[in-house]
C-alpha positions as CSV (number, residue, x, y, z in Angstrom):
1,M,33.0,-66.3,-30.1
2,N,30.0,-64.7,-27.9
3,F,32.3,-62.3,-26.5
4,N,30.0,-60.8,-23.8
5,R,29.3,-64.1,-22.9
6,A,32.6,-65.2,-22.2
7,K,33.4,-61.8,-20.4
8,I,30.3,-62.1,-18.0
9,L,31.4,-65.6,-17.2
10,I,35.0,-64.8,-16.7
11,T,34.4,-62.0,-14.3
12,E,32.1,-63.8,-12.4
13,A,35.3,-66.4,-12.0
14,L,37.6,-63.8,-11.0
15,T,34.8,-62.1,-8.8
16,R,35.1,-65.9,-6.8
17,D,38.9,-66.0,-7.1
18,K,41.3,-63.4,-8.1
19,T,44.2,-65.3,-7.4
20,Q,44.2,-67.5,-10.0
21,G,46.3,-66.1,-13.0
22,L,44.4,-68.3,-15.6
23,G,41.6,-66.4,-15.2
24,W,43.5,-63.6,-16.3
25,L,44.7,-64.9,-19.0
26,V,41.5,-65.7,-20.0
27,S,39.8,-62.3,-19.8
28,A,43.3,-60.6,-21.4
29,R,42.7,-62.9,-24.2
30,I,39.2,-62.1,-25.5
31,E,40.0,-58.8,-25.4
32,E,42.9,-59.6,-28.2
33,K,40.3,-61.2,-29.5
34,Q,38.5,-57.5,-29.8
35,D,41.7,-56.2,-30.7
36,N,41.8,-54.1,-27.2
37,D,45.5,-54.6,-26.6
38,G,45.5,-51.6,-24.0
39,L,42.7,-53.2,-22.6
40,A,44.4,-56.8,-22.4
41,A,47.4,-55.0,-21.2
42,M,45.6,-53.6,-18.2
43,V,43.6,-56.9,-17.5
44,L,47.6,-58.3,-16.9
45,R,48.3,-55.7,-14.9
46,R,45.6,-56.3,-12.5
47,G,45.8,-60.2,-12.6
48,L,49.9,-59.4,-11.7
49,E,48.7,-57.9,-8.4
50,C,46.4,-60.4,-7.6
51,A,48.6,-63.5,-8.9
52,P,52.3,-61.4,-8.6
53,N,53.9,-65.1,-8.9
54,D,52.3,-66.4,-11.9
55,A,55.2,-66.1,-15.0
56,S,52.4,-66.8,-17.5
57,L,51.1,-63.2,-16.5
58,Y,54.1,-61.5,-16.8
59,C,54.7,-63.6,-20.2
60,A,51.5,-62.4,-22.2
61,L,51.9,-58.9,-21.0
62,G,55.5,-58.9,-22.6
63,K,54.6,-60.3,-25.5
64,I,51.1,-57.7,-26.0
65,E,54.0,-55.0,-25.3
66,L,56.6,-56.0,-27.7
67,R,53.4,-55.8,-29.9
68,R,52.1,-52.4,-29.8
69,G,55.4,-51.3,-30.1
70,H,56.8,-50.6,-26.1
71,I,60.2,-52.7,-26.6
72,E,61.4,-51.1,-23.3
73,E,58.2,-52.0,-21.1
74,A,58.4,-55.4,-22.4
75,R,61.9,-56.1,-21.5
76,K,60.8,-54.8,-17.8
77,V,58.0,-57.0,-17.5
78,F,60.2,-59.7,-19.0
79,E,62.7,-58.8,-16.4
80,E,60.4,-58.9,-13.1
81,G,58.9,-62.2,-14.1
82,L,62.3,-63.8,-14.3
83,N,62.5,-62.9,-10.7
84,F,60.0,-65.4,-10.4
């Protein structure tokens, strides 16, 4: 439950290799745990820029958008993810 330390560690990992989707998923999950869905969505969008072929990032982002009530945006994200 030490979110600050977790953020430092995952930031270091992403600094070394931004192309690993798992790092972005972990970073977004930390934000979700702190009820920062907007920031989690931003993290996942950045992750998609760095790891555009990682389907799990599309799935996670789509779920966040659904939870936020952004149905059309969630649909768009899921459809983009299906292209990979």
